[in-house]
C-alpha positions as CSV (number, residue, x, y, z in Angstrom):
1,X,-72.1,193.7,-110.6
2,X,-72.5,190.0,-109.8
3,X,-73.7,188.1,-112.7
4,X,-76.7,185.7,-112.3
5,X,-76.0,181.9,-112.4
6,X,-79.5,181.1,-112.8
7,X,-83.0,182.2,-111.8
8,X,-86.5,180.7,-111.3
9,X,-90.0,181.5,-110.1
10,X,-92.5,179.4,-108.4
11,X,-96.1,180.2,-107.6
12,X,-97.4,180.0,-104.0
13,X,-99.8,181.7,-101.7
14,X,-100.1,183.3,-98.3
15,X,-103.2,183.4,-96.0
16,X,-104.2,186.8,-94.4
17,X,-107.0,186.3,-92.2
18,X,-109.3,184.1,-94.3
19,X,-108.3,185.7,-97.5
20,X,-105.5,184.2,-99.7
21,X,-103.0,186.3,-101.6
22,X,-100.8,185.1,-104.4
23,X,-97.0,185.0,-103.7
24,X,-94.4,184.6,-106.4
25,X,-91.3,182.9,-105.0
26,X,-88.4,184.4,-107.0
27,X,-85.0,182.9,-106.8
28,X,-81.7,184.1,-108.0
29,X,-78.3,182.5,-107.8
30,X,-75.1,184.8,-108.0
31,X,-71.5,184.4,-107.2
32,X,-70.6,185.5,-103.7
33,X,-70.5,184.4,-100.0
34,X,-72.5,181.2,-99.7
35,X,-75.8,182.0,-98.0
36,X,-79.6,182.0,-98.4
37,X,-81.2,185.3,-98.1
38,X,-85.0,185.7,-97.9
39,X,-86.4,189.1,-98.6
40,X,-90.0,190.3,-99.0
41,X,-91.4,191.0,-95.4
42,X,-90.6,187.3,-94.3
43,X,-91.6,186.8,-90.7
44,X,-89.3,184.7,-88.5
45,X,-90.9,181.2,-89.3
46,X,-90.3,182.0,-93.0
47,X,-86.7,183.1,-92.5
48,X,-86.0,180.1,-90.4
49,X,-87.0,177.9,-93.4
50,X,-83.4,178.4,-94.6
51,X,-82.2,175.9,-92.0
52,X,-84.9,173.4,-92.8
53,X,-84.1,173.6,-96.5
54,X,-80.4,173.1,-95.9
55,X,-81.0,170.0,-93.6
56,X,-83.6,168.5,-95.9
57,X,-81.4,168.9,-99.0
58,X,-78.5,167.1,-97.2
59,X,-80.7,164.2,-96.0
60,X,-81.9,163.6,-99.7
61,X,-78.4,164.3,-101.2
62,X,-79.8,167.2,-103.1
63,X,-77.2,169.6,-104.4
64,X,-77.9,173.2,-103.0
65,X,-75.2,175.2,-104.8
66,X,-72.6,177.0,-102.7
67,X,-73.3,180.4,-104.0
68,X,-75.3,183.3,-102.8
69,X,-79.1,182.6,-103.0
70,X,-81.5,185.5,-102.9
71,X,-85.1,184.5,-102.5
72,X,-87.7,187.3,-103.1
73,X,-91.4,186.7,-101.9
74,X,-93.3,189.1,-104.1
75,X,-95.4,191.2,-103.5
76,X,-92.7,192.7,-101.2
77,X,-95.2,194.7,-99.0
78,X,-97.3,191.7,-98.0
79,X,-96.3,190.1,-94.6
80,X,-95.6,186.4,-95.0
81,X,-96.0,184.1,-92.0
82,X,-95.7,180.4,-91.2
83,X,-93.8,177.6,-92.9
84,X,-96.0,176.9,-95.9
85,X,-93.4,178.6,-98.2
86,X,-90.6,176.1,-97.4
87,X,-91.6,173.9,-100.5
88,X,-91.9,176.5,-103.0
89,X,-88.5,178.1,-102.0
90,X,-86.8,174.6,-102.2
91,X,-88.2,174.0,-105.6
92,X,-87.2,177.5,-106.8
93,X,-83.6,176.9,-105.6
94,X,-83.5,173.5,-107.5
95,X,-85.1,175.0,-110.6
96,X,-82.7,177.9,-110.7
97,X,-79.9,175.4,-110.3
98,X,-81.1,173.3,-113.3
99,X,-82.1,170.3,-111.2
100,X,-85.8,170.7,-112.0
101,X,-87.1,172.1,-115.4
102,X,-89.0,175.5,-115.2
103,X,-91.5,173.9,-117.5
104,X,-92.4,171.3,-115.1
105,X,-93.6,174.0,-112.7
106,X,-95.8,175.7,-115.3
107,X,-99.2,176.2,-113.8
108,X,-98.2,174.7,-110.5
109,X,-98.8,176.3,-107.1
110,X,-96.9,174.8,-104.1
111,X,-97.2,175.0,-100.4
112,X,-95.7,172.9,-97.6
113,X,-93.4,172.8,-94.5
114,X,-90.3,170.8,-94.8
115,X,-89.0,168.6,-92.0
116,X,-85.3,168.2,-91.5
117,X,-85.5,164.8,-92.9
118,X,-87.2,165.9,-96.3
119,X,-90.7,165.1,-95.1
120,X,-93.6,167.4,-95.8
121,X,-95.7,168.5,-92.8
122,X,-99.2,169.9,-92.6
123,X,-99.8,173.6,-93.0
124,X,-102.5,175.9,-91.8
125,X,-105.1,177.3,-94.4
126,X,-104.8,174.5,-96.9
127,X,-108.5,174.7,-97.9
128,X,-108.6,178.5,-98.4
129,X,-105.5,178.1,-100.6
130,X,-107.1,175.1,-102.6
131,X,-110.2,177.5,-103.1
132,X,-108.1,180.3,-104.3
133,X,-106.2,178.1,-106.6
134,X,-109.3,176.5,-108.1
135,X,-110.5,180.1,-109.0
136,X,-107.2,181.3,-110.6
137,X,-107.1,180.6,-114.3
138,X,-103.2,180.5,-114.3
139,X,-103.2,177.6,-111.8
140,X,-103.8,174.1,-113.0
141,X,-102.2,172.1,-110.3
142,X,-101.7,172.3,-106.5
143,X,-98.8,170.6,-104.7
144,X,-99.1,170.2,-100.9
145,X,-98.5,167.8,-98.1
146,X,-100.4,164.6,-97.9
147,X,-101.8,165.5,-94.5
148,X,-103.7,168.4,-96.1
149,X,-104.9,166.5,-99.2
150,X,-108.4,165.4,-97.9
151,X,-109.1,168.9,-96.7
152,X,-108.1,170.5,-99.9
153,X,-110.3,168.1,-101.9
154,X,-113.3,170.1,-101.1
155,X,-112.2,172.6,-103.8
156,X,-113.5,171.7,-107.2
157,X,-111.7,172.4,-110.5
158,X,-108.2,172.0,-109.4
159,X,-105.7,169.1,-109.7
160,X,-104.3,168.1,-106.3
161,X,-101.1,166.3,-105.9
162,X,-100.1,165.2,-102.3
163,X,-97.0,163.6,-100.8
164,X,-95.4,162.8,-97.5
165,X,-92.0,163.7,-98.7
166,X,-90.0,166.2,-100.9
167,X,-88.3,163.2,-102.8
168,X,-91.7,162.0,-104.2
169,X,-92.6,165.6,-105.3
170,X,-89.2,165.8,-107.1
171,X,-89.7,162.4,-108.8
172,X,-93.1,163.6,-110.2
173,X,-91.6,166.8,-111.5
174,X,-88.6,165.2,-113.0
175,X,-89.9,161.8,-114.2
176,X,-93.8,162.3,-114.4
177,X,-94.4,160.0,-111.5
178,X,-98.1,160.2,-110.2
179,X,-98.6,161.9,-106.8
180,X,-101.3,160.9,-104.4
181,X,-104.7,162.0,-105.3
182,X,-107.7,162.5,-102.9
183,X,-109.6,159.5,-104.2
184,X,-106.8,157.2,-103.2
185,X,-107.0,158.2,-99.5
186,X,-108.6,155.8,-97.2
187,X,-111.5,157.0,-95.0
188,X,-110.5,158.9,-91.9
189,X,-110.8,157.4,-88.4
190,X,-114.3,157.9,-87.1
191,X,-115.6,158.6,-90.6
192,X,-119.5,158.9,-90.7
193,X,-121.7,159.1,-93.9
194,X,-123.3,162.4,-94.8
195,X,-126.8,162.6,-93.4
196,X,-126.1,161.0,-90.0
197,X,-125.7,163.4,-87.1
198,X,-125.0,161.7,-83.8
199,X,-125.7,163.4,-80.5
200,X,-122.9,165.8,-79.6
201,X,-120.4,164.3,-77.2
202,X,-123.2,161.9,-76.0
203,X,-125.5,164.6,-74.6
204,X,-129.1,163.8,-75.4
205,X,-132.3,165.5,-74.3
206,X,-133.7,162.1,-73.1
207,X,-131.1,162.1,-70.3
208,X,-132.3,165.5,-68.9
209,X,-135.1,165.1,-66.3
210,X,-137.8,167.7,-66.2
211,X,-137.1,171.3,-67.4
212,X,-139.9,171.2,-70.0
213,X,-139.9,175.0,-70.6
214,X,-136.1,175.0,-71.0
215,X,-136.3,172.1,-73.6
216,X,-139.0,174.0,-75.5
217,X,-136.6,177.0,-75.6
218,X,-133.8,174.8,-76.9
219,X,-136.0,173.5,-79.6
220,X,-136.9,177.2,-80.6
221,X,-133.3,178.2,-80.5
222,X,-132.2,175.4,-82.8
223,X,-135.0,176.0,-85.2
224,X,-134.5,179.6,-85.6
225,X,-130.8,180.3,-84.6
226,X,-131.9,182.4,-81.7
227,X,-129.9,183.4,-78.8
228,X,-130.7,181.8,-75.4
229,X,-130.0,182.6,-71.8
230,X,-130.7,180.1,-69.1
231,X,-130.7,181.3,-65.4
232,X,-131.1,178.9,-62.4
233,X,-129.5,177.5,-59.3
234,X,-126.4,175.2,-59.4
235,X,-127.3,171.7,-60.3
236,X,-130.5,172.5,-62.2
237,X,-129.1,171.2,-65.5
238,X,-128.2,174.5,-67.3
239,X,-124.9,173.1,-68.8
240,X,-126.4,169.8,-69.7
241,X,-129.3,171.5,-71.5
242,X,-126.8,173.9,-73.4
243,X,-124.6,170.9,-74.5
244,X,-127.6,169.1,-75.9
245,X,-128.2,171.9,-78.5
246,X,-125.7,170.8,-81.1
247,X,-127.5,167.3,-81.2
248,X,-130.7,169.2,-82.2
249,X,-129.2,171.0,-85.0
250,X,-129.1,169.5,-88.7
251,X,-125.7,168.7,-90.1
252,X,-123.9,171.4,-92.2
253,X,-124.8,172.0,-95.8
254,X,-121.9,171.8,-98.2
255,X,-121.3,175.6,-98.4
256,X,-121.6,175.9,-94.7
257,X,-119.3,173.0,-94.1
258,X,-116.6,174.5,-96.4
259,X,-116.8,177.9,-94.6
260,X,-116.6,176.1,-91.1
261,X,-113.7,173.9,-92.3
262,X,-111.7,176.9,-93.7
263,X,-112.0,178.8,-90.4
264,X,-110.8,175.8,-88.4
265,X,-108.0,175.2,-90.9
266,X,-106.6,178.8,-90.5
267,X,-106.8,178.2,-86.8
268,X,-104.8,175.2,-87.0
269,X,-107.5,173.0,-85.3
270,X,-108.0,170.3,-88.1
271,X,-106.4,167.0,-87.4
272,X,-103.9,165.7,-90.1
273,X,-105.8,163.9,-92.7
274,X,-109.3,165.2,-91.7
275,X,-111.8,166.4,-94.4
276,X,-114.8,168.7,-94.3
277,X,-116.5,169.2,-90.9
278,X,-120.2,168.1,-91.3
279,X,-121.2,168.6,-87.7
280,X,-121.7,172.0,-86.2
281,X,-119.2,173.4,-83.9
282,X,-119.8,173.8,-80.2
283,X,-117.4,176.2,-78.4
284,X,-117.4,176.6,-74.7
285,X,-114.5,179.0,-73.6
286,X,-113.7,179.6,-70.0
287,X,-114.8,182.9,-68.4
288,X,-111.2,184.0,-68.0
289,X,-110.8,184.3,-71.8
290,X,-109.5,187.6,-73.2
291,X,-111.3,189.9,-75.6
292,X,-108.9,188.8,-78.4
293,X,-109.5,185.1,-77.5
294,X,-113.2,185.6,-77.8
295,X,-113.6,187.7,-81.0
296,X,-110.2,187.0,-82.6
297,X,-107.1,189.4,-82.9
298,X,-103.3,189.4,-82.5
299,X,-100.7,191.2,-84.5
300,X,-101.4,188.6,-87.2
301,X,-105.2,188.4,-86.9
302,X,-106.5,184.9,-86.0
303,X,-110.2,183.8,-85.6
304,X,-111.4,183.8,-82.0
305,X,-114.0,181.7,-80.3
306,X,-116.9,183.6,-81.9
307,X,-115.6,182.8,-85.4
308,X,-114.8,179.1,-84.5
309,X,-118.4,178.8,-83.5
310,X,-119.6,179.9,-87.0
311,X,-122.7,178.1,-88.1
312,X,-122.7,176.4,-84.7
313,X,-123.1,177.2,-80.9
314,X,-121.0,179.5,-78.7
315,X,-121.8,178.6,-75.0
316,X,-120.7,181.0,-72.3
317,X,-121.1,179.3,-68.9
318,X,-121.2,181.7,-65.7
319,X,-121.9,184.7,-67.9
320,X,-121.5,187.3,-65.2
321,X,-118.0,186.0,-64.5
322,X,-116.7,187.0,-67.9
323,X,-114.9,190.3,-68.2
324,X,-117.3,193.2,-69.0
325,X,-115.2,194.5,-71.9
326,X,-115.1,190.9,-73.3
327,X,-118.8,190.4,-73.3
328,X,-119.5,193.9,-74.8
329,X,-117.1,193.0,-77.7
330,X,-119.7,190.4,-78.7
331,X,-122.6,193.0,-79.3
332,X,-121.4,193.8,-82.9
333,X,-120.8,190.3,-84.1
334,X,-124.2,189.1,-82.7
335,X,-125.8,191.8,-84.9
336,X,-123.7,191.7,-87.9
337,X,-122.6,188.0,-88.1
338,X,-119.0,188.9,-88.7
339,X,-115.8,190.2,-86.9
340,X,-113.7,192.7,-88.4
341,X,-110.2,193.1,-86.8
342,X,-108.2,196.3,-87.7
343,X,-104.5,196.4,-86.7
344,X,-101.7,198.7,-87.7
345,X,-100.2,196.0,-90.0
346,X,-103.6,195.4,-91.7
347,X,-107.0,194.2,-91.2
348,X,-109.0,191.0,-91.6
349,X,-112.7,189.8,-91.4
350,X,-114.0,186.5,-90.0
351,X,-117.6,185.3,-90.3
352,X,-119.3,184.8,-86.9
353,X,-123.0,183.6,-87.5
354,X,-123.3,181.7,-84.3
355,X,-126.2,180.8,-81.8
356,X,-125.3,182.3,-78.4
357,X,-126.2,180.2,-75.3
358,X,-125.4,181.6,-72.1
359,X,-125.9,180.3,-68.5
360,X,-125.9,182.2,-65.1
361,X,-127.0,182.0,-61.6
362,X,-129.7,184.2,-60.3
363,X,-127.4,185.6,-57.5
364,X,-123.7,185.4,-56.2
365,X,-124.5,182.4,-54.1
366,X,-126.7,180.8,-56.8
367,X,-129.6,180.0,-54.5
368,X,-131.9,183.0,-54.7
369,X,-135.4,181.8,-54.3
370,X,-134.5,178.6,-52.5
371,X,-135.9,179.0,-48.9
372,X,-133.2,179.0,-46.2
373,X,-130.2,178.8,-48.5
374,X,-129.8,182.3,-50.1
375,X,-128.3,185.0,-47.9
376,X,-127.3,187.5,-50.6
377,X,-128.4,191.2,-50.1
378,X,-130.5,192.9,-52.7
379,X,-127.6,195.3,-53.4
380,X,-125.1,192.2,-54.1
381,X,-127.8,190.7,-56.4
382,X,-128.2,193.8,-58.3
383,X,-124.4,194.3,-58.6
384,X,-124.0,190.7,-59.9
385,X,-126.7,191.0,-62.4
386,X,-125.3,194.4,-63.7
387,X,-122.2,192.6,-64.8
388,X,-124.3,191.8,-67.9
389,X,-125.2,194.8,-69.6
390,X,-128.8,195.8,-70.8
391,X,-127.6,196.1,-74.5
392,X,-126.2,192.6,-74.5
393,X,-129.5,191.2,-72.9
394,X,-131.5,193.0,-75.5
395,X,-129.8,190.9,-78.0
396,X,-130.9,187.6,-76.5
397,X,-134.0,186.3,-77.8
398,X,-135.0,183.7,-75.3
399,X,-134.7,184.3,-71.5
400,X,-135.4,181.2,-69.5
401,X,-135.7,180.4,-65.7
402,X,-134.3,176.9,-65.0
403,X,-135.6,175.9,-61.5
404,X,-134.2,173.1,-59.4
405,X,-135.5,169.7,-60.7
406,X,-138.2,168.3,-58.4
407,X,-138.1,164.8,-57.0
408,X,-141.1,163.8,-59.0
409,X,-139.1,164.5,-62.2
410,X,-136.0,162.8,-60.9
411,X,-138.1,159.6,-60.0
412,X,-140.2,159.6,-63.3
413,X,-139.0,156.6,-65.3
414,X,-141.4,157.3,-68.1
415,X,-140.3,157.8,-71.8
416,X,-138.5,161.2,-72.6
417,X,-138.3,162.7,-76.0
418,X,-134.8,162.1,-77.5
419,X,-132.8,164.6,-79.4
420,X,-133.3,162.8,-82.7
421,X,-137.1,163.4,-82.6
422,X,-136.7,167.1,-81.9
423,X,-133.9,167.3,-84.5
424,X,-136.6,166.2,-87.1
425,X,-138.9,169.1,-86.3
426,X,-136.0,171.6,-86.2
427,X,-134.8,170.4,-89.7
428,X,-138.3,170.9,-91.1
429,X,-138.6,174.4,-89.6
430,X,-135.2,175.4,-90.7
431,X,-136.0,174.2,-94.2
432,X,-139.2,176.3,-94.4
433,X,-137.3,179.4,-93.2
434,X,-134.5,178.9,-95.8
435,X,-137.0,178.3,-98.6
436,X,-138.9,181.4,-97.7
437,X,-136.1,184.0,-97.3
438,X,-132.7,182.1,-97.7
439,X,-131.7,182.2,-94.1
440,X,-132.7,181.2,-90.6
441,X,-135.2,183.5,-88.9
442,X,-132.7,184.9,-86.5
443,X,-130.8,186.4,-89.6
444,X,-133.9,188.0,-91.1
445,X,-133.2,191.8,-91.6
446,X,-135.8,194.2,-90.2
447,X,-136.7,195.5,-93.7
448,X,-137.8,192.0,-94.7
449,X,-139.2,190.9,-91.3
450,X,-142.9,192.2,-91.5
451,X,-143.3,190.7,-95.0
452,X,-141.8,187.3,-94.0
453,X,-143.8,186.9,-90.8
454,X,-147.4,187.8,-91.9
455,X,-148.7,188.3,-88.4
456,X,-152.5,188.1,-88.1
457,X,-154.7,190.7,-86.6
458,X,-154.8,189.2,-83.0
459,X,-151.0,189.0,-83.1
460,X,-150.5,192.5,-84.1
461,X,-152.8,193.8,-81.4
462,X,-150.6,191.8,-78.8
463,X,-147.5,193.1,-80.2
464,X,-148.7,196.7,-79.8
465,X,-149.6,196.1,-76.2
466,X,-146.2,194.4,-75.6
467,X,-144.3,197.4,-77.0
468,X,-146.5,199.8,-75.0
469,X,-146.8,198.1,-71.6
470,X,-143.5,196.1,-71.4
471,X,-141.3,198.9,-72.9
472,X,-139.9,196.6,-75.6
473,X,-137.2,198.4,-77.6
474,X,-137.3,198.3,-81.4
475,X,-134.7,195.6,-81.3
476,X,-136.8,193.7,-78.8
477,X,-139.9,194.0,-80.9
478,X,-138.1,192.7,-84.0
479,X,-136.4,189.7,-82.0
480,X,-139.9,188.8,-80.6
481,X,-141.3,188.8,-84.1
482,X,-138.5,186.4,-85.3
483,X,-139.2,184.0,-82.4
484,X,-142.9,184.1,-83.3
485,X,-142.1,183.2,-86.8
486,X,-140.0,180.3,-85.7
487,X,-142.8,179.0,-83.6
488,X,-145.1,179.1,-86.6
489,X,-142.6,177.2,-88.6
490,X,-142.2,174.5,-86.0
491,X,-146.0,174.0,-86.4
492,X,-145.9,174.4,-90.2
493,X,-148.1,177.5,-90.2
494,X,-147.7,180.0,-93.1
495,X,-148.9,183.0,-90.7
496,X,-148.0,184.0,-87.4
497,X,-150.9,183.8,-84.9
498,X,-151.6,185.4,-81.6
499,X,-150.6,182.4,-79.7
500,X,-147.1,182.4,-81.4
501,X,-146.7,186.1,-80.5
502,X,-147.8,185.4,-76.8
503,X,-145.3,182.6,-76.4
504,X,-142.4,184.8,-78.0
505,X,-143.3,187.6,-75.7
506,X,-143.2,185.2,-72.6
507,X,-139.6,184.3,-73.5
508,X,-138.7,188.2,-73.6
509,X,-139.5,188.3,-69.8
510,X,-136.8,189.3,-67.5
511,X,-134.4,187.0,-65.5
């Protein structure tokens, strides 16, 4: 039996979905053919770390012993992916060889990808790992690349040490040199103080001519988190209206910002050196997107567009052009606010509390109702509209017809209400809803809905007539009630009146 020449263990972590699992990097040096063997369900990117470790060690004149090096990533039944384990494996080898004292790594969790020149490159999932480390009583310090330092600083209760190179990490472990802390980082490019929410990508309601009904629907959708469908001919402003919605929403609260940033970190969408996202996401996938791309998936589950729009807006332009199966996959996330992906190798859950905004034409050519322009048969129109199923439409709170813009509206040079003014009303209405029940009105469960709304007698009579005469489903009734509650909040009313119910029911009309 080969005798061990040295051993060491370094704490690290692996991200599975949005969950973080502890990984113990165990290194053993024995006599034998010089090689590095990595075991413990290491995927290809982890195994390829052997070559990065050898090259980085040669560049920095570090002595990687010419013996058999066995690296075990425990627990052995947990799949490990990505390159974040490069740094702890390297530290484990140096520690087992006596180049770094084991005591120096006591209470230290390390993650980072090594470059061939010994640099440390950013990793995915730095924020979830930092949050895990802050909650683990055995971890007192987290070592990670400088590019992830600002992102990880959102986790309280953990000492962070960042560096752009392995040599700086080793100097800190050997000689006690100080590593870079989040407070020493300069503000990122484009940094904006909390509380200042610019119009999203320059889209502002003041630039949209006419469409007063659609603008009213946008305000309601923003205030209550309600789903919205815009239907109208090409050029009527559906896409411009939808892109104005993020500018009507208040900035993310701190817990929301942490959740959104964690999802984007796992998806690899955060730029190096960026911190918490304070603006709400706006995702607009092309209609050719796959089911996995929309709700998430893959052999190693990753968040899809629905989760990337968490606490923000998911915009589906040309709704009937999306695959039927792709659209139907949204039904459960709309109701539950999360996506659960189950694969043979395991399962993962991703939050998906988004506001759905969709746009479509009224017919295949787009000009139904415009005299002399539409030549679509009734059969082709019905076939086109059937691409969007009834169950999906039943989950949309606001159905709005967007007519062609009239010349009078285009020529009008009078003042138009800007997004900032509408955002003030939206913020007040959202604050009322959150103080009352802890969530936006769109997320109120049916069991608490009746008590939260407080509908007056006239409103109840109108609701009964709507259910009887308009064949509203139970879901449609609850969604109309939620919209009515939002309308009351926009006006600062404690009870829902008949007028609020009437306007909510008008927005349940067919497209």
